[in-house]
Steps between C-alpha positions, in 0.01 A plus 500: 500500500349460846214303345748257343693452825189420699368244253844347438522419871149355493589277202831393658321388818188354342660306211665223714177456697295475180745246356489277810119514514488419127727200550284380787183532292663318207613215726153477656334484158752238387402278794779566750385527858704612798786651300567757769578807291238691695440384858150369532267458793547122511664346804846356477518121492590350835797266545497224759820556698458245777481200268741219578786481254725199466862576427793276425742452792807719479812288507838659560756312295811659641571782738809608303535568132642201311579685180826692485459838342792676340468866418660585171479854383341555166780725376804279574667567167464876535647486850804306376552745217467798733762356739 
């Protein structure tokens, strides 16, 4: 029984690793590059942060809300029946 417990733990830990490596190999053979299932030694792509970005001007239409909101409970009929 001790033999079974030791190897069951080994299988439980190794099986997910084997599956992920198998998926990575399959994707590599199929032509996918940079899928990221297993971190590689390649450098991360750099992003230019200081580039000038044009944005549309923000216009404030009104400082106060122009739409009247009325709160109506969703169970009006039940409230009337309960009263």
